[in-house]
KOLMIRO-130654 format. One record per residue (C-alpha): residue number from 1; residue in one letter; x, y, z. Coordinates in steps of 0.02 Angstrom, whole numbers, plus 50000, padded with zeros to 5 digits. Layout:
BEGIN
+------+------+-------+-------+-------+
! resi ! resn !     X !     Y !     Z !
+------+------+-------+-------+-------+
!  NUM !    a !     X !     Y !     Z !
...
+------+------+-------+-------+-------+
! end
This chain:
BEGIN
+------+------+-------+-------+-------+
! resi ! resn !     X !     Y !     Z !
+------+------+-------+-------+-------+
!    1 !    m ! 45184 ! 46166 ! 52592 !
!    2 !    s ! 45074 ! 46171 ! 52747 !
!    3 !    d ! 44913 ! 46075 ! 52778 !
!    4 !    q ! 44822 ! 46241 ! 52776 !
!    5 !    a ! 44885 ! 46276 ! 52600 !
!    6 !    y ! 44829 ! 46104 ! 52542 !
!    7 !    g ! 44660 ! 46134 ! 52620 !
!    8 !    r ! 44648 ! 46300 ! 52530 !
!    9 !    i ! 44679 ! 46215 ! 52362 !
!   10 !    f ! 44536 ! 46094 ! 52389 !
!   11 !    k ! 44422 ! 46228 ! 52460 !
!   12 !    d ! 44450 ! 46333 ! 52304 !
!   13 !    g ! 44421 ! 46187 ! 52187 !
!   14 !    l ! 44267 ! 46120 ! 52272 !
!   15 !    w ! 44184 ! 46283 ! 52324 !
!   16 !    e ! 44268 ! 46453 ! 52314 !
!   17 !    q ! 44324 ! 46438 ! 52132 !
!   18 !    n ! 44212 ! 46296 ! 52076 !
!   19 !    v ! 44221 ! 46284 ! 51886 !
!   20 !    v ! 44032 ! 46289 ! 51863 !
!   21 !    f ! 43960 ! 46375 ! 52016 !
!   22 !    a ! 44092 ! 46510 ! 52041 !
!   23 !    q ! 44188 ! 46534 ! 51878 !
!   24 !    m ! 44039 ! 46495 ! 51765 !
!   25 !    l ! 44150 ! 46399 ! 51643 !
!   26 !    a ! 44114 ! 46242 ! 51540 !
!   27 !    l ! 43928 ! 46280 ! 51537 !
!   28 !    c ! 43905 ! 46199 ! 51367 !
!   29 !    p ! 43945 ! 46021 ! 51427 !
!   30 !    t ! 43863 ! 46062 ! 51593 !
!   31 !    m ! 43696 ! 46094 ! 51508 !
!   32 !    a ! 43715 ! 45960 ! 51374 !
!   33 !    v ! 43767 ! 45803 ! 51469 !
!   34 !    t ! 43681 ! 45824 ! 51638 !
!   35 !    t ! 43519 ! 45739 ! 51590 !
!   36 !    s ! 43568 ! 45605 ! 51716 !
!   37 !    g ! 43687 ! 45586 ! 51861 !
!   38 !    t ! 43780 ! 45447 ! 51771 !
!   39 !    n ! 43818 ! 45558 ! 51622 !
!   40 !    g ! 43876 ! 45699 ! 51734 !
!   41 !    l ! 43988 ! 45584 ! 51834 !
!   42 !    g ! 44067 ! 45509 ! 51679 !
!   43 !    m ! 44098 ! 45677 ! 51596 !
!   44 !    g ! 44168 ! 45751 ! 51757 !
!   45 !    l ! 44290 ! 45608 ! 51786 !
!   46 !    a ! 44351 ! 45615 ! 51605 !
!   47 !    s ! 44382 ! 45802 ! 51623 !
!   48 !    t ! 44470 ! 45773 ! 51790 !
!   49 !    v ! 44594 ! 45654 ! 51712 !
!   50 !    v ! 44637 ! 45783 ! 51579 !
!   51 !    l ! 44649 ! 45921 ! 51709 !
!   52 !    v ! 44768 ! 45827 ! 51822 !
!   53 !    v ! 44885 ! 45763 ! 51686 !
!   54 !    s ! 44888 ! 45927 ! 51589 !
!   55 !    n ! 44928 ! 46024 ! 51748 !
!   56 !    m ! 45072 ! 45906 ! 51785 !
!   57 !    l ! 45143 ! 45915 ! 51609 !
!   58 !    v ! 45130 ! 46104 ! 51604 !
!   59 !    a ! 45218 ! 46116 ! 51772 !
!   60 !    m ! 45357 ! 46004 ! 51707 !
!   61 !    i ! 45392 ! 46107 ! 51551 !
!   62 !    r ! 45355 ! 46281 ! 51621 !
!   63 !    h ! 45539 ! 46330 ! 51625 !
!   64 !    t ! 45572 ! 46258 ! 51452 !
!   65 !    v ! 45434 ! 46335 ! 51345 !
!   66 !    s ! 45449 ! 46520 ! 51308 !
!   67 !    s ! 45305 ! 46637 ! 51348 !
!   68 !    q ! 45281 ! 46676 ! 51163 !
!   69 !    v ! 45227 ! 46499 ! 51117 !
!   70 !    r ! 45163 ! 46428 ! 51281 !
!   71 !    i ! 44977 ! 46442 ! 51237 !
!   72 !    p ! 44993 ! 46341 ! 51074 !
!   73 !    v ! 45101 ! 46213 ! 51165 !
!   74 !    f ! 44973 ! 46197 ! 51305 !
!   75 !    v ! 44832 ! 46175 ! 51179 !
!   76 !    v ! 44928 ! 46036 ! 51090 !
!   77 !    l ! 44960 ! 45948 ! 51256 !
!   78 !    i ! 44778 ! 45959 ! 51306 !
!   79 !    a ! 44719 ! 45901 ! 51135 !
!   80 !    t ! 44836 ! 45751 ! 51144 !
!   81 !    l ! 44772 ! 45703 ! 51317 !
!   82 !    v ! 44591 ! 45721 ! 51263 !
!   83 !    t ! 44624 ! 45608 ! 51113 !
!   84 !    i ! 44698 ! 45476 ! 51229 !
!   85 !    v ! 44550 ! 45489 ! 51349 !
!   86 !    d ! 44429 ! 45481 ! 51203 !
!   87 !    m ! 44510 ! 45323 ! 51135 !
!   88 !    a ! 44520 ! 45244 ! 51308 !
!   89 !    m ! 44335 ! 45274 ! 51342 !
!   90 !    n ! 44291 ! 45205 ! 51171 !
!   91 !    a ! 44389 ! 45048 ! 51214 !
!   92 !    w ! 44339 ! 45016 ! 51395 !
!   93 !    l ! 44181 ! 45118 ! 51425 !
!   94 !    h ! 44102 ! 45106 ! 51254 !
!   95 !    e ! 43921 ! 45127 ! 51311 !
!   96 !    l ! 43963 ! 45286 ! 51406 !
!   97 !    y ! 44069 ! 45343 ! 51259 !
!   98 !    k ! 43918 ! 45327 ! 51144 !
!   99 !    v ! 43808 ! 45428 ! 51263 !
!  100 !    l ! 43931 ! 45571 ! 51290 !
!  101 !    g ! 43982 ! 45570 ! 51107 !
!  102 !    l ! 44058 ! 45731 ! 51039 !
!  103 !    f ! 44069 ! 45812 ! 51210 !
!  104 !    i ! 44219 ! 45705 ! 51255 !
!  105 !    a ! 44318 ! 45779 ! 51111 !
!  106 !    l ! 44257 ! 45953 ! 51158 !
!  107 !    i ! 44351 ! 45940 ! 51323 !
!  108 !    v ! 44493 ! 46016 ! 51219 !
!  109 !    v ! 44401 ! 46184 ! 51217 !
!  110 !    n ! 44350 ! 46177 ! 51400 !
!  111 !    c ! 44409 ! 46346 ! 51463 !
!  112 !    a ! 44437 ! 46278 ! 51638 !
!  113 !    i ! 44576 ! 46162 ! 51582 !
!  114 !    l ! 44677 ! 46290 ! 51485 !
!  115 !    g ! 44636 ! 46417 ! 51618 !
!  116 !    r ! 44711 ! 46313 ! 51758 !
!  117 !    a ! 44865 ! 46279 ! 51653 !
!  118 !    e ! 44891 ! 46464 ! 51623 !
!  119 !    a ! 44838 ! 46529 ! 51793 !
!  120 !    y ! 44911 ! 46397 ! 51908 !
!  121 !    a ! 45016 ! 46256 ! 51835 !
!  122 !    v ! 45133 ! 46371 ! 51741 !
!  123 !    k ! 45176 ! 46457 ! 51907 !
!  124 !    n ! 45190 ! 46307 ! 52023 !
!  125 !    g ! 45276 ! 46138 ! 52042 !
!  126 !    v ! 45215 ! 45970 ! 51981 !
!  127 !    w ! 45146 ! 45904 ! 52146 !
!  128 !    v ! 45048 ! 46060 ! 52190 !
!  129 !    s ! 44985 ! 46076 ! 52011 !
!  130 !    a ! 44923 ! 45896 ! 52018 !
!  131 !    l ! 44829 ! 45934 ! 52179 !
!  132 !    d ! 44752 ! 46087 ! 52098 !
!  133 !    g ! 44696 ! 45981 ! 51951 !
!  134 !    i ! 44620 ! 45852 ! 52067 !
!  135 !    a ! 44528 ! 45985 ! 52168 !
!  136 !    m ! 44462 ! 46077 ! 52015 !
!  137 !    g ! 44415 ! 45914 ! 51931 !
!  138 !    l ! 44322 ! 45849 ! 52083 !
!  139 !    g ! 44231 ! 46015 ! 52098 !
!  140 !    f ! 44181 ! 46005 ! 51915 !
!  141 !    t ! 44128 ! 45823 ! 51934 !
!  142 !    a ! 44026 ! 45863 ! 52089 !
!  143 !    a ! 43937 ! 46005 ! 51999 !
!  144 !    l ! 43894 ! 45901 ! 51846 !
!  145 !    t ! 43839 ! 45752 ! 51950 !
!  146 !    l ! 43731 ! 45859 ! 52065 !
!  147 !    i ! 43645 ! 45946 ! 51920 !
!  148 !    g ! 43621 ! 45780 ! 51832 !
!  149 !    l ! 43548 ! 45695 ! 51986 !
!  150 !    i ! 43424 ! 45836 ! 52017 !
!  151 !    r ! 43367 ! 45839 ! 51836 !
!  152 !    e ! 43357 ! 45650 ! 51829 !
!  153 !    l ! 43261 ! 45636 ! 51992 !
!  154 !    l ! 43134 ! 45770 ! 51945 !
!  155 !    g ! 43125 ! 45721 ! 51762 !
!  156 !    a ! 43123 ! 45531 ! 51768 !
!  157 !    g ! 43108 ! 45480 ! 51949 !
!  158 !    t ! 43274 ! 45389 ! 51948 !
!  159 !    l ! 43451 ! 45412 ! 52015 !
!  160 !    f ! 43604 ! 45351 ! 51920 !
!  161 !    a ! 43496 ! 45260 ! 51794 !
!  162 !    q ! 43594 ! 45138 ! 51685 !
!  163 !    a ! 43749 ! 45159 ! 51794 !
!  164 !    s ! 43785 ! 44973 ! 51781 !
!  165 !    q ! 43767 ! 44979 ! 51592 !
!  166 !    l ! 43869 ! 45136 ! 51563 !
!  167 !    l ! 44002 ! 45124 ! 51700 !
!  168 !    g ! 44007 ! 44938 ! 51736 !
!  169 !    p ! 43914 ! 44807 ! 51841 !
!  170 !    s ! 44003 ! 44862 ! 52000 !
!  171 !    f ! 43905 ! 45025 ! 51996 !
!  172 !    a ! 43735 ! 44940 ! 52000 !
!  173 !    f ! 43714 ! 44984 ! 52185 !
!  174 !    l ! 43697 ! 45168 ! 52136 !
!  175 !    e ! 43538 ! 45142 ! 52035 !
!  176 !    v ! 43378 ! 45201 ! 52121 !
!  177 !    q ! 43200 ! 45204 ! 52055 !
!  178 !    v ! 43070 ! 45313 ! 52140 !
!  179 !    p ! 42908 ! 45210 ! 52146 !
!  180 !    d ! 42747 ! 45279 ! 52071 !
!  181 !    y ! 42829 ! 45435 ! 51998 !
!  182 !    g ! 42830 ! 45463 ! 51811 !
!  183 !    g ! 42936 ! 45619 ! 51813 !
!  184 !    a ! 42921 ! 45790 ! 51729 !
!  185 !    l ! 42995 ! 45786 ! 51554 !
!  186 !    l ! 43035 ! 45973 ! 51561 !
!  187 !    m ! 43176 ! 45943 ! 51686 !
!  188 !    i ! 43270 ! 45830 ! 51564 !
!  189 !    l ! 43249 ! 45954 ! 51421 !
!  190 !    p ! 43367 ! 46106 ! 51404 !
!  191 !    p ! 43252 ! 46228 ! 51500 !
!  192 !    g ! 43260 ! 46112 ! 51649 !
!  193 !    g ! 43450 ! 46119 ! 51647 !
!  194 !    f ! 43450 ! 46309 ! 51652 !
!  195 !    a ! 43319 ! 46310 ! 51791 !
!  196 !    v ! 43417 ! 46188 ! 51900 !
!  197 !    l ! 43580 ! 46282 ! 51873 !
!  198 !    g ! 43497 ! 46447 ! 51914 !
!  199 !    f ! 43426 ! 46383 ! 52079 !
!  200 !    l ! 43592 ! 46305 ! 52128 !
!  201 !    l ! 43686 ! 46466 ! 52089 !
!  202 !    a ! 43561 ! 46565 ! 52192 !
!  203 !    g ! 43578 ! 46441 ! 52336 !
!  204 !    k ! 43768 ! 46452 ! 52333 !
!  205 !    r ! 43763 ! 46641 ! 52328 !
!  206 !    l ! 43644 ! 46646 ! 52477 !
!  207 !    l ! 43749 ! 46524 ! 52576 !
!  208 !    d ! 43908 ! 46622 ! 52538 !
!  209 !    q ! 43826 ! 46782 ! 52600 !
!  210 !    r ! 43771 ! 46700 ! 52761 !
!  211 !    l ! 43942 ! 46625 ! 52792 !
!  212 !    a ! 44025 ! 46794 ! 52759 !
!  213 !    a ! 43905 ! 46881 ! 52878 !
!  214 !    r ! 43938 ! 46751 ! 53012 !
!  215 !    a ! 44126 ! 46767 ! 52990 !
!  216 !    a ! 44113 ! 46957 ! 53003 !
!  217 !    a ! 44011 ! 46943 ! 53162 !
!  218 !    l ! 44135 ! 46831 ! 53252 !
!  219 !    p ! 44272 ! 46964 ! 53279 !
!  220 !    m ! 44140 ! 47084 ! 53344 !
!  221 !    a ! 44078 ! 46953 ! 53467 !
!  222 !    d ! 44257 ! 46921 ! 53526 !
!  223 !    v ! 44284 ! 47107 ! 53556 !
!  224 !    a ! 44120 ! 47122 ! 53651 !
!  225 !    s ! 44163 ! 46974 ! 53762 !
!  226 !    a ! 44335 ! 47048 ! 53799 !
+------+------+-------+-------+-------+
! end
């Protein structure tokens, strides 16, 4: 597989087919857990682990499982992985586990995970499927973290608050407190989540349109110069 193909996988995951900003999937956890950047980062990384491993397992068994039962098999695999991640977070990241709560278990019904298994992993090899899972997971993590940071900054005047408590002491350097700013409570409440997501979607759409217009103008400029 060429470097260009690898680049395309990551471009799709991070931008072109971003789980939140392009496919509009997993909006329930996106709205629920992004009251802070720390929560968004933790939820995104947990989902990434499930995405990568499920993609790899599906790619391994794709020639073994018949098409008639592949969806139930994929669901069982994903549910098993989510259970393992849930137990691992309870054991080693207990404070973050308590904050995210039920939404860790609800990764099972995240359409993006089953969607990537059905749309990509079942058609490709293990290595490429793992890369696709990493790219999609990083895109999802970036989206949740960005929304969480904006809401946290506007709503509480902090960035990555309690990162050392929820993720571990080594993440203390991420914590930022804006002096003399009390925050706007609305941004941490559900309406603030929808507002931030709406503005980010509009910004992405506008940027995509400008990039497309610039790309369309380049061949015309080359012809004119010739």
